[in-house]
HTML snippet that shows the backbone in 3Dmol.js (N, CA, C, O; Angstrom):
<script src="https://3Dmol.org/build/3Dmol-min.js"></script>
<div id="view" style="width:600px;height:400px;position:relative"></div>
<script>
const pdb = `
ATOM      1  N   MET A   1     109.788  69.806  92.549  1.00  0.00           N
ATOM      2  CA  MET A   1     108.524  70.629  93.285  1.00  0.00           C
ATOM      3  C   MET A   1     109.123  70.819  94.513  1.00  0.00           C
ATOM      4  O   MET A   1     109.500  71.979  94.679  1.00  0.00           O
ATOM      5  N   ILE A   2     109.403  69.826  95.715  1.00  0.00           N
ATOM      6  CA  ILE A   2     109.874  70.575  96.777  1.00  0.00           C
ATOM      7  C   ILE A   2     110.769  71.585  96.670  1.00  0.00           C
ATOM      8  O   ILE A   2     110.476  72.574  97.341  1.00  0.00           O
ATOM      9  N   ALA A   3     111.863  71.656  95.980  1.00  0.00           N
ATOM     10  CA  ALA A   3     112.549  72.998  96.018  1.00  0.00           C
ATOM     11  C   ALA A   3     111.832  74.298  95.760  1.00  0.00           C
ATOM     12  O   ALA A   3     112.199  75.404  96.158  1.00  0.00           O
ATOM     13  N   LEU A   4     110.642  73.993  94.963  1.00  0.00           N
ATOM     14  CA  LEU A   4     110.077  75.332  94.629  1.00  0.00           C
ATOM     15  C   LEU A   4     109.209  75.715  96.531  1.00  0.00           C
ATOM     16  O   LEU A   4     109.051  76.838  97.011  1.00  0.00           O
ATOM     17  N   PHE A   5     108.932  74.756  97.000  1.00  0.00           N
ATOM     18  CA  PHE A   5     108.350  75.051  98.369  1.00  0.00           C
ATOM     19  C   PHE A   5     109.203  75.340  99.036  1.00  0.00           C
ATOM     20  O   PHE A   5     108.878  75.364 100.224  1.00  0.00           O
ATOM     21  N   LYS A   6     110.238  75.595  98.829  1.00  0.00           N
ATOM     22  CA  LYS A   6     111.586  75.681 100.090  1.00  0.00           C
ATOM     23  C   LYS A   6     111.769  77.425  99.594  1.00  0.00           C
ATOM     24  O   LYS A   6     112.218  78.133 100.495  1.00  0.00           O
ATOM     25  N   ASN A   7     111.512  78.023  98.477  1.00  0.00           N
ATOM     26  CA  ASN A   7     111.471  79.200  98.279  1.00  0.00           C
ATOM     27  C   ASN A   7     110.257  80.200  98.175  1.00  0.00           C
ATOM     28  O   ASN A   7     109.521  80.298  97.193  1.00  0.00           O
ATOM     29  N   ARG A   8     110.157  80.984  99.431  1.00  0.00           N
ATOM     30  CA  ARG A   8     108.837  81.413 100.118  1.00  0.00           C
ATOM     31  C   ARG A   8     108.027  82.552  98.578  1.00  0.00           C
ATOM     32  O   ARG A   8     106.872  82.592  98.153  1.00  0.00           O
ATOM     33  N   LEU A   9     109.120  83.203  98.209  1.00  0.00           N
ATOM     34  CA  LEU A   9     108.746  84.211  97.498  1.00  0.00           C
ATOM     35  C   LEU A   9     108.113  83.700  95.728  1.00  0.00           C
ATOM     36  O   LEU A   9     107.304  84.224  94.962  1.00  0.00           O
ATOM     37  N   ALA A  10     109.114  82.233  95.630  1.00  0.00           N
ATOM     38  CA  ALA A  10     108.663  81.538  94.310  1.00  0.00           C
ATOM     39  C   ALA A  10     107.198  80.723  94.400  1.00  0.00           C
ATOM     40  O   ALA A  10     106.542  80.558  93.371  1.00  0.00           O
ATOM     41  N   TYR A  11     106.720  80.217  95.713  1.00  0.00           N
ATOM     42  CA  TYR A  11     105.780  79.543  95.721  1.00  0.00           C
ATOM     43  C   TYR A  11     104.375  80.517  95.904  1.00  0.00           C
ATOM     44  O   TYR A  11     103.269  80.279  95.419  1.00  0.00           O
ATOM     45  N   LEU A  12     104.751  81.632  96.713  1.00  0.00           N
ATOM     46  CA  LEU A  12     103.378  82.654  96.942  1.00  0.00           C
ATOM     47  C   LEU A  12     103.410  83.569  95.398  1.00  0.00           C
ATOM     48  O   LEU A  12     102.461  84.298  95.107  1.00  0.00           O
ATOM     49  N   SER A  13     104.463  83.437  94.600  1.00  0.00           N
ATOM     50  CA  SER A  13     104.337  83.901  93.258  1.00  0.00           C
ATOM     51  C   SER A  13     103.620  83.221  92.626  1.00  0.00           C
ATOM     52  O   SER A  13     102.611  83.725  92.134  1.00  0.00           O
ATOM     53  N   LEU A  14     103.916  81.872  92.442  1.00  0.00           N
ATOM     54  CA  LEU A  14     102.958  81.110  91.519  1.00  0.00           C
ATOM     55  C   LEU A  14     101.456  80.547  91.972  1.00  0.00           C
ATOM     56  O   LEU A  14     100.647  79.975  91.242  1.00  0.00           O
ATOM     57  N   SER A  15     101.299  80.903  93.529  1.00  0.00           N
ATOM     58  CA  SER A  15      99.806  81.040  93.844  1.00  0.00           C
ATOM     59  C   SER A  15      99.395  81.972  93.077  1.00  0.00           C
ATOM     60  O   SER A  15      98.803  81.771  92.017  1.00  0.00           O
ATOM     61  N   LEU A  16      99.587  82.732  93.401  1.00  0.00           N
ATOM     62  CA  LEU A  16      99.094  84.125  93.261  1.00  0.00           C
ATOM     63  C   LEU A  16      98.603  84.476  91.528  1.00  0.00           C
ATOM     64  O   LEU A  16      97.525  84.991  91.231  1.00  0.00           O
ATOM     65  N   ILE A  17      99.516  84.120  90.679  1.00  0.00           N
ATOM     66  CA  ILE A  17      99.579  83.821  89.340  1.00  0.00           C
ATOM     67  C   ILE A  17      98.594  82.737  89.186  1.00  0.00           C
ATOM     68  O   ILE A  17      97.588  83.172  88.625  1.00  0.00           O
ATOM     69  N   LEU A  18      98.517  81.539  89.464  1.00  0.00           N
ATOM     70  CA  LEU A  18      97.706  80.743  89.055  1.00  0.00           C
ATOM     71  C   LEU A  18      95.993  81.310  89.722  1.00  0.00           C
ATOM     72  O   LEU A  18      94.976  80.755  89.306  1.00  0.00           O
ATOM     73  N   LEU A  19      95.933  82.268  90.600  1.00  0.00           N
ATOM     74  CA  LEU A  19      94.482  82.584  91.104  1.00  0.00           C
ATOM     75  C   LEU A  19      94.211  83.761  90.290  1.00  0.00           C
ATOM     76  O   LEU A  19      93.107  83.814  89.747  1.00  0.00           O
ATOM     77  N   ILE A  20      95.035  84.711  90.118  1.00  0.00           N
ATOM     78  CA  ILE A  20      94.742  85.351  88.802  1.00  0.00           C
ATOM     79  C   ILE A  20      94.481  84.861  87.506  1.00  0.00           C
ATOM     80  O   ILE A  20      93.543  85.322  86.855  1.00  0.00           O
ATOM     81  N   VAL A  21      95.091  84.123  87.139  1.00  0.00           N
ATOM     82  CA  VAL A  21      94.452  83.327  85.756  1.00  0.00           C
ATOM     83  C   VAL A  21      93.366  82.741  85.736  1.00  0.00           C
ATOM     84  O   VAL A  21      92.783  82.574  84.664  1.00  0.00           O
ATOM     85  N   ALA A  22      92.760  82.219  87.121  1.00  0.00           N
ATOM     86  CA  ALA A  22      91.922  81.148  87.130  1.00  0.00           C
ATOM     87  C   ALA A  22      90.433  82.128  86.974  1.00  0.00           C
ATOM     88  O   ALA A  22      89.476  81.548  86.461  1.00  0.00           O
ATOM     89  N   PHE A  23      90.307  83.097  87.264  1.00  0.00           N
ATOM     90  CA  PHE A  23      89.176  83.915  87.182  1.00  0.00           C
ATOM     91  C   PHE A  23      88.932  84.216  85.853  1.00  0.00           C
ATOM     92  O   PHE A  23      87.927  83.573  85.552  1.00  0.00           O
ATOM     93  N   PRO A  24      89.365  84.933  84.774  1.00  0.00           N
ATOM     94  CA  PRO A  24      89.006  84.879  83.299  1.00  0.00           C
ATOM     95  C   PRO A  24      89.038  83.746  82.741  1.00  0.00           C
ATOM     96  O   PRO A  24      88.273  83.701  81.778  1.00  0.00           O
ATOM     97  N   LEU A  25      89.716  82.606  82.973  1.00  0.00           N
ATOM     98  CA  LEU A  25      89.499  81.405  82.573  1.00  0.00           C
ATOM     99  C   LEU A  25      88.031  80.676  82.799  1.00  0.00           C
ATOM    100  O   LEU A  25      87.300  80.121  81.980  1.00  0.00           O
ATOM    101  N   ILE A  26      87.916  80.835  83.860  1.00  0.00           N
ATOM    102  CA  ILE A  26      86.050  80.509  84.309  1.00  0.00           C
ATOM    103  C   ILE A  26      85.475  81.302  83.975  1.00  0.00           C
ATOM    104  O   ILE A  26      84.286  81.023  83.817  1.00  0.00           O
ATOM    105  N   SER A  27      85.819  82.468  83.719  1.00  0.00           N
ATOM    106  CA  SER A  27      84.609  83.086  83.100  1.00  0.00           C
ATOM    107  C   SER A  27      83.981  83.246  81.600  1.00  0.00           C
ATOM    108  O   SER A  27      82.921  83.579  81.070  1.00  0.00           O
ATOM    109  N   ILE A  28      85.345  82.784  81.230  1.00  0.00           N
ATOM    110  CA  ILE A  28      85.255  82.848  79.588  1.00  0.00           C
ATOM    111  C   ILE A  28      84.868  81.328  79.118  1.00  0.00           C
ATOM    112  O   ILE A  28      84.385  80.986  78.039  1.00  0.00           O
ATOM    113  N   GLY A  29      85.224  80.514  80.242  1.00  0.00           N
ATOM    114  CA  GLY A  29      84.674  79.087  80.107  1.00  0.00           C
ATOM    115  C   GLY A  29      83.107  78.798  80.476  1.00  0.00           C
ATOM    116  O   GLY A  29      82.497  77.769  80.184  1.00  0.00           O
ATOM    117  N   THR A  30      82.722  79.636  80.997  1.00  0.00           N
ATOM    118  CA  THR A  30      81.284  79.591  81.424  1.00  0.00           C
ATOM    119  C   THR A  30      80.556  80.370  80.302  1.00  0.00           C
ATOM    120  O   THR A  30      79.530  79.957  79.762  1.00  0.00           O
ATOM    121  N   THR A  31      81.129  81.449  80.020  1.00  0.00           N
ATOM    122  CA  THR A  31      80.038  82.186  79.325  1.00  0.00           C
ATOM    123  C   THR A  31      80.174  81.877  77.651  1.00  0.00           C
ATOM    124  O   THR A  31      79.232  81.288  77.122  1.00  0.00           O
ATOM    125  N   THR A  32      81.144  82.206  76.964  1.00  0.00           N
ATOM    126  CA  THR A  32      81.553  81.894  75.666  1.00  0.00           C
ATOM    127  C   THR A  32      82.490  80.968  74.959  1.00  0.00           C
ATOM    128  O   THR A  32      82.411  80.457  73.842  1.00  0.00           O
ATOM    129  N   GLY A  33      83.386  80.883  75.884  1.00  0.00           N
ATOM    130  CA  GLY A  33      84.588  79.679  75.523  1.00  0.00           C
ATOM    131  C   GLY A  33      84.205  78.562  75.494  1.00  0.00           C
ATOM    132  O   GLY A  33      83.123  78.147  75.909  1.00  0.00           O
ATOM    133  N   PRO A  34      85.301  77.796  74.857  1.00  0.00           N
ATOM    134  CA  PRO A  34      85.129  76.177  75.026  1.00  0.00           C
ATOM    135  C   PRO A  34      84.949  75.277  76.659  1.00  0.00           C
ATOM    136  O   PRO A  34      85.838  75.576  77.457  1.00  0.00           O
ATOM    137  N   ARG A  35      84.204  74.542  77.025  1.00  0.00           N
ATOM    138  CA  ARG A  35      83.801  73.762  78.070  1.00  0.00           C
ATOM    139  C   ARG A  35      85.294  73.746  78.910  1.00  0.00           C
ATOM    140  O   ARG A  35      85.427  74.268  80.017  1.00  0.00           O
ATOM    141  N   PRO A  36      86.166  73.190  78.322  1.00  0.00           N
ATOM    142  CA  PRO A  36      87.620  72.952  79.068  1.00  0.00           C
ATOM    143  C   PRO A  36      88.280  74.098  79.704  1.00  0.00           C
ATOM    144  O   PRO A  36      88.805  74.011  80.814  1.00  0.00           O
ATOM    145  N   LEU A  37      88.250  75.360  78.882  1.00  0.00           N
ATOM    146  CA  LEU A  37      88.594  76.514  79.659  1.00  0.00           C
ATOM    147  C   LEU A  37      87.866  76.761  81.216  1.00  0.00           C
ATOM    148  O   LEU A  37      88.571  77.244  82.102  1.00  0.00           O
ATOM    149  N   TRP A  38      86.656  76.462  81.456  1.00  0.00           N
ATOM    150  CA  TRP A  38      86.089  76.268  82.604  1.00  0.00           C
ATOM    151  C   TRP A  38      86.836  75.537  83.565  1.00  0.00           C
ATOM    152  O   TRP A  38      87.190  76.001  84.649  1.00  0.00           O
ATOM    153  N   TRP A  39      87.120  74.156  83.075  1.00  0.00           N
ATOM    154  CA  TRP A  39      87.632  73.240  84.306  1.00  0.00           C
ATOM    155  C   TRP A  39      89.364  73.620  84.450  1.00  0.00           C
ATOM    156  O   TRP A  39      89.883  73.421  85.549  1.00  0.00           O
ATOM    157  N   PHE A  40      90.017  74.038  83.575  1.00  0.00           N
ATOM    158  CA  PHE A  40      91.187  74.755  83.657  1.00  0.00           C
ATOM    159  C   PHE A  40      91.332  75.882  84.531  1.00  0.00           C
ATOM    160  O   PHE A  40      92.386  76.090  85.133  1.00  0.00           O
ATOM    161  N   GLY A  41      90.174  76.728  84.642  1.00  0.00           N
ATOM    162  CA  GLY A  41      90.512  77.815  85.505  1.00  0.00           C
ATOM    163  C   GLY A  41      89.997  76.966  86.837  1.00  0.00           C
ATOM    164  O   GLY A  41      90.595  77.244  87.876  1.00  0.00           O
ATOM    165  N   LEU A  42      89.013  76.021  86.913  1.00  0.00           N
ATOM    166  CA  LEU A  42      88.760  75.640  88.172  1.00  0.00           C
ATOM    167  C   LEU A  42      90.076  74.876  88.961  1.00  0.00           C
ATOM    168  O   LEU A  42      90.248  74.990  90.175  1.00  0.00           O
ATOM    169  N   LEU A  43      90.805  74.228  88.237  1.00  0.00           N
ATOM    170  CA  LEU A  43      91.898  73.554  88.312  1.00  0.00           C
ATOM    171  C   LEU A  43      93.093  74.740  88.831  1.00  0.00           C
ATOM    172  O   LEU A  43      93.811  74.457  89.789  1.00  0.00           O
ATOM    173  N   ALA A  44      93.198  75.708  88.316  1.00  0.00           N
ATOM    174  CA  ALA A  44      94.242  76.761  88.662  1.00  0.00           C
ATOM    175  C   ALA A  44      93.567  77.112  90.021  1.00  0.00           C
ATOM    176  O   ALA A  44      94.203  76.863  91.045  1.00  0.00           O
ATOM    177  N   LEU A  45      92.568  77.564  90.094  1.00  0.00           N
ATOM    178  CA  LEU A  45      91.790  78.211  91.314  1.00  0.00           C
ATOM    179  C   LEU A  45      92.314  77.235  92.587  1.00  0.00           C
ATOM    180  O   LEU A  45      92.957  77.668  93.543  1.00  0.00           O
ATOM    181  N   ALA A  46      91.937  75.927  92.416  1.00  0.00           N
ATOM    182  CA  ALA A  46      92.456  74.930  93.450  1.00  0.00           C
ATOM    183  C   ALA A  46      93.951  74.952  93.581  1.00  0.00           C
ATOM    184  O   ALA A  46      94.531  75.296  94.611  1.00  0.00           O
ATOM    185  N   CYS A  47      94.414  74.645  92.708  1.00  0.00           N
ATOM    186  CA  CYS A  47      96.140  74.729  92.939  1.00  0.00           C
ATOM    187  C   CYS A  47      96.595  75.874  93.835  1.00  0.00           C
ATOM    188  O   CYS A  47      97.229  75.790  94.886  1.00  0.00           O
ATOM    189  N   GLY A  48      96.091  77.089  93.135  1.00  0.00           N
ATOM    190  CA  GLY A  48      96.321  78.329  93.683  1.00  0.00           C
ATOM    191  C   GLY A  48      96.119  78.542  95.204  1.00  0.00           C
ATOM    192  O   GLY A  48      96.912  78.925  96.065  1.00  0.00           O
ATOM    193  N   GLY A  49      94.845  78.186  95.273  1.00  0.00           N
ATOM    194  CA  GLY A  49      94.499  78.156  96.901  1.00  0.00           C
ATOM    195  C   GLY A  49      95.188  76.868  97.691  1.00  0.00           C
ATOM    196  O   GLY A  49      95.286  76.898  98.918  1.00  0.00           O
ATOM    197  N   LEU A  50      95.598  75.882  97.017  1.00  0.00           N
ATOM    198  CA  LEU A  50      96.315  74.791  98.096  1.00  0.00           C
ATOM    199  C   LEU A  50      97.658  75.295  98.015  1.00  0.00           C
ATOM    200  O   LEU A  50      98.286  74.695  98.888  1.00  0.00           O
ATOM    201  N   ILE A  51      98.367  76.040  97.454  1.00  0.00           N
ATOM    202  CA  ILE A  51      99.701  76.091  97.768  1.00  0.00           C
ATOM    203  C   ILE A  51     100.251  76.314  98.664  1.00  0.00           C
ATOM    204  O   ILE A  51     101.169  75.566  99.002  1.00  0.00           O
ATOM    205  N   PRO A  52      99.907  77.456  99.429  1.00  0.00           N
ATOM    206  CA  PRO A  52     100.420  78.093 100.686  1.00  0.00           C
ATOM    207  C   PRO A  52     100.300  76.932 101.918  1.00  0.00           C
ATOM    208  O   PRO A  52     101.201  76.487 102.629  1.00  0.00           O
ATOM    209  N   PRO A  53      98.937  76.625 101.907  1.00  0.00           N
ATOM    210  CA  PRO A  53      98.666  75.854 103.199  1.00  0.00           C
ATOM    211  C   PRO A  53      99.346  74.473 103.344  1.00  0.00           C
ATOM    212  O   PRO A  53      99.509  73.978 104.459  1.00  0.00           O
ATOM    213  N   LEU A  54      99.903  73.603 101.748  1.00  0.00           N
ATOM    214  CA  LEU A  54     100.281  72.771 101.630  1.00  0.00           C
ATOM    215  C   LEU A  54     101.734  72.774 101.933  1.00  0.00           C
ATOM    216  O   LEU A  54     102.384  71.850 102.422  1.00  0.00           O
ATOM    217  N   GLN A  55     102.136  73.914 101.580  1.00  0.00           N
ATOM    218  CA  GLN A  55     103.644  74.376 102.019  1.00  0.00           C
ATOM    219  C   GLN A  55     103.712  74.336 103.557  1.00  0.00           C
ATOM    220  O   GLN A  55     104.646  73.681 104.020  1.00  0.00           O
ATOM    221  N   ARG A  56     103.099  74.772 104.187  1.00  0.00           N
ATOM    222  CA  ARG A  56     102.990  74.979 105.727  1.00  0.00           C
ATOM    223  C   ARG A  56     102.825  73.219 106.376  1.00  0.00           C
ATOM    224  O   ARG A  56     103.458  72.694 107.292  1.00  0.00           O
ATOM    225  N   LEU A  57     101.965  72.755 105.682  1.00  0.00           N
ATOM    226  CA  LEU A  57     101.931  71.577 106.221  1.00  0.00           C
ATOM    227  C   LEU A  57     103.263  70.640 106.104  1.00  0.00           C
ATOM    228  O   LEU A  57     103.654  69.878 106.988  1.00  0.00           O
ATOM    229  N   LEU A  58     103.797  70.820 105.008  1.00  0.00           N
ATOM    230  CA  LEU A  58     104.976  69.868 104.891  1.00  0.00           C
ATOM    231  C   LEU A  58     106.416  70.244 105.015  1.00  0.00           C
ATOM    232  O   LEU A  58     107.326  69.416 105.045  1.00  0.00           O
ATOM    233  N   LEU A  59     106.570  71.512 105.083  1.00  0.00           N
ATOM    234  CA  LEU A  59     107.796  72.080 105.795  1.00  0.00           C
ATOM    235  C   LEU A  59     107.703  72.944 106.844  1.00  0.00           C
ATOM    236  O   LEU A  59     108.735  73.321 107.400  1.00  0.00           O
ATOM    237  N   GLY A  60     106.295  73.436 107.315  1.00  0.00           N
ATOM    238  CA  GLY A  60     106.189  74.132 108.496  1.00  0.00           C
ATOM    239  C   GLY A  60     106.161  75.546 108.385  1.00  0.00           C
ATOM    240  O   GLY A  60     106.251  75.983 107.238  1.00  0.00           O
ATOM    241  N   PRO A  61     106.057  76.348 109.299  1.00  0.00           N
ATOM    242  CA  PRO A  61     105.970  77.837 109.092  1.00  0.00           C
ATOM    243  C   PRO A  61     107.450  78.403 108.772  1.00  0.00           C
ATOM    244  O   PRO A  61     108.424  77.838 109.270  1.00  0.00           O
ATOM    245  N   PRO A  62     107.582  79.397 108.032  1.00  0.00           N
ATOM    246  CA  PRO A  62     108.635  80.033 107.668  1.00  0.00           C
ATOM    247  C   PRO A  62     109.442  80.223 109.162  1.00  0.00           C
ATOM    248  O   PRO A  62     108.907  79.997 110.248  1.00  0.00           O
ATOM    249  N   ALA A  63     110.679  80.632 108.999  1.00  0.00           N
ATOM    250  CA  ALA A  63     111.434  81.123 110.127  1.00  0.00           C
ATOM    251  C   ALA A  63     111.606  82.493 110.368  1.00  0.00           C
ATOM    252  O   ALA A  63     112.446  83.066 109.674  1.00  0.00           O
ATOM    253  N   SER A  64     111.068  83.054 111.096  1.00  0.00           N
ATOM    254  CA  SER A  64     111.066  84.409 111.310  1.00  0.00           C
ATOM    255  C   SER A  64     112.481  85.027 112.074  1.00  0.00           C
ATOM    256  O   SER A  64     113.168  84.605 113.005  1.00  0.00           O
ATOM    257  N   ALA A  65     112.556  86.220 111.215  1.00  0.00           N
ATOM    258  CA  ALA A  65     113.895  86.949 111.697  1.00  0.00           C
ATOM    259  C   ALA A  65     113.852  87.839 113.089  1.00  0.00           C
ATOM    260  O   ALA A  65     114.875  88.322 113.576  1.00  0.00           O
ATOM    261  N   THR A  66     112.694  87.975 113.597  1.00  0.00           N
ATOM    262  CA  THR A  66     112.343  89.046 114.561  1.00  0.00           C
ATOM    263  C   THR A  66     112.651  87.974 115.597  1.00  0.00           C
ATOM    264  O   THR A  66     112.729  86.767 115.369  1.00  0.00           O
ATOM    265  N   THR A  67     112.861  88.762 117.109  1.00  0.00           N
ATOM    266  CA  THR A  67     113.111  88.492 118.467  1.00  0.00           C
ATOM    267  C   THR A  67     111.400  88.456 119.234  1.00  0.00           C
ATOM    268  O   THR A  67     110.796  89.527 119.302  1.00  0.00           O
ATOM    269  N   SER A  68     110.957  87.596 119.593  1.00  0.00           N
ATOM    270  CA  SER A  68     109.790  87.648 120.429  1.00  0.00           C
ATOM    271  C   SER A  68     110.180  88.332 121.830  1.00  0.00           C
ATOM    272  O   SER A  68     111.326  88.466 122.259  1.00  0.00           O
ATOM    273  N   ALA A  69     109.155  88.678 122.367  1.00  0.00           N
ATOM    274  CA  ALA A  69     109.254  89.340 123.583  1.00  0.00           C
ATOM    275  C   ALA A  69     109.735  88.541 124.932  1.00  0.00           C
ATOM    276  O   ALA A  69     110.162  89.163 125.904  1.00  0.00           O
ATOM    277  N   SER A  70     109.628  87.041 124.910  1.00  0.00           N
ATOM    278  CA  SER A  70     109.772  86.196 125.655  1.00  0.00           C
ATOM    279  C   SER A  70     111.138  85.717 125.592  1.00  0.00           C
ATOM    280  O   SER A  70     111.742  85.182 126.522  1.00  0.00           O
ATOM    281  N   GLN A  71     111.687  86.003 124.151  1.00  0.00           N
ATOM    282  CA  GLN A  71     113.275  85.297 123.947  1.00  0.00           C
ATOM    283  C   GLN A  71     113.902  86.458 124.493  1.00  0.00           C
ATOM    284  O   GLN A  71     114.917  86.131 125.107  1.00  0.00           O
ATOM    285  N   VAL A  72     113.686  87.717 124.506  1.00  0.00           N
ATOM    286  CA  VAL A  72     114.300  88.864 125.084  1.00  0.00           C
ATOM    287  C   VAL A  72     114.286  88.588 126.422  1.00  0.00           C
ATOM    288  O   VAL A  72     115.355  88.681 127.026  1.00  0.00           O
ATOM    289  N   ASP A  73     113.192  88.235 127.073  1.00  0.00           N
ATOM    290  CA  ASP A  73     113.321  88.087 128.462  1.00  0.00           C
ATOM    291  C   ASP A  73     114.217  87.070 129.087  1.00  0.00           C
ATOM    292  O   ASP A  73     114.833  87.343 130.117  1.00  0.00           O
ATOM    293  N   ASP A  74     114.313  85.881 128.492  1.00  0.00           N
ATOM    294  CA  ASP A  74     115.247  85.236 128.594  1.00  0.00           C
ATOM    295  C   ASP A  74     116.689  85.387 128.157  1.00  0.00           C
ATOM    296  O   ASP A  74     117.400  84.549 128.711  1.00  0.00           O
ATOM    297  N   MET A  75     117.157  85.965 127.569  1.00  0.00           N
ATOM    298  CA  MET A  75     118.489  86.788 127.349  1.00  0.00           C
ATOM    299  C   MET A  75     119.277  86.790 128.393  1.00  0.00           C
ATOM    300  O   MET A  75     118.744  87.048 129.472  1.00  0.00           O
ATOM    301  N   GLN A  76     120.409  86.571 128.369  1.00  0.00           N
ATOM    302  CA  GLN A  76     121.298  87.684 129.626  1.00  0.00           C
ATOM    303  C   GLN A  76     121.660  88.892 129.120  1.00  0.00           C
ATOM    304  O   GLN A  76     121.739  88.965 127.894  1.00  0.00           O
ATOM    305  N   PRO A  77     121.919  89.936 129.822  1.00  0.00           N
ATOM    306  CA  PRO A  77     122.454  91.218 129.647  1.00  0.00           C
ATOM    307  C   PRO A  77     123.343  91.354 128.502  1.00  0.00           C
ATOM    308  O   PRO A  77     123.094  92.115 127.566  1.00  0.00           O
ATOM    309  N   SER A  78     124.511  90.525 128.582  1.00  0.00           N
ATOM    310  CA  SER A  78     125.423  90.539 127.396  1.00  0.00           C
ATOM    311  C   SER A  78     125.228  90.360 126.030  1.00  0.00           C
ATOM    312  O   SER A  78     125.926  90.784 125.109  1.00  0.00           O
ATOM    313  N   GLN A  79     124.049  89.584 125.978  1.00  0.00           N
ATOM    314  CA  GLN A  79     123.468  89.140 124.529  1.00  0.00           C
ATOM    315  C   GLN A  79     122.783  90.042 124.191  1.00  0.00           C
ATOM    316  O   GLN A  79     122.698  90.071 122.963  1.00  0.00           O
ATOM    317  N   LEU A  80     122.129  90.963 124.769  1.00  0.00           N
ATOM    318  CA  LEU A  80     121.187  92.442 124.317  1.00  0.00           C
ATOM    319  C   LEU A  80     121.841  93.243 123.900  1.00  0.00           C
ATOM    320  O   LEU A  80     122.675  93.749 124.651  1.00  0.00           O
ATOM    321  N   LYS A  81     121.708  93.775 122.252  1.00  0.00           N
ATOM    322  CA  LYS A  81     122.891  94.569 121.792  1.00  0.00           C
ATOM    323  C   LYS A  81     122.187  96.237 122.062  1.00  0.00           C
ATOM    324  O   LYS A  81     120.963  96.364 122.067  1.00  0.00           O
ATOM    325  N   GLY A  82     122.924  97.206 122.234  1.00  0.00           N
ATOM    326  CA  GLY A  82     122.687  98.511 122.234  1.00  0.00           C
ATOM    327  C   GLY A  82     121.830  98.840 123.475  1.00  0.00           C
ATOM    328  O   GLY A  82     121.035  99.779 123.455  1.00  0.00           O
ATOM    329  N   THR A  83     122.005  98.059 124.544  1.00  0.00           N
ATOM    330  CA  THR A  83     121.297  98.469 125.715  1.00  0.00           C
ATOM    331  C   THR A  83     122.658  99.017 126.733  1.00  0.00           C
ATOM    332  O   THR A  83     123.795  99.005 126.262  1.00  0.00           O
ATOM    333  N   LYS A  84     122.465  99.360 127.774  1.00  0.00           N
ATOM    334  CA  LYS A  84     123.338  99.821 128.951  1.00  0.00           C
ATOM    335  C   LYS A  84     123.350  98.838 129.984  1.00  0.00           C
ATOM    336  O   LYS A  84     123.998  99.030 131.012  1.00  0.00           O
TER     337      LYS A  84
END
`;
const viewer = $3Dmol.createViewer("view");
viewer.addModel(pdb, "pdb");
viewer.setStyle({}, {cartoon: {color: "spectrum"}});
viewer.zoomTo();
viewer.render();
</script>
């Protein structure tokens, strides 16, 4: 399960799929379907909504590939590419 949280595309895709599946399950379970569909939809909604915050709490924010302005200010001139 931890390996899933390390791959950003995988856990965000799983979260999106759970959220998309949750709403029809809740709707069908509420109106015409069997009662457990409502509970499965509610569980899928809760899990899909909690996956991204849990990933940030467990593994921290994803590493960014961009350089912030304060990091550029701290760099030596020889470290800056494409400048004169």
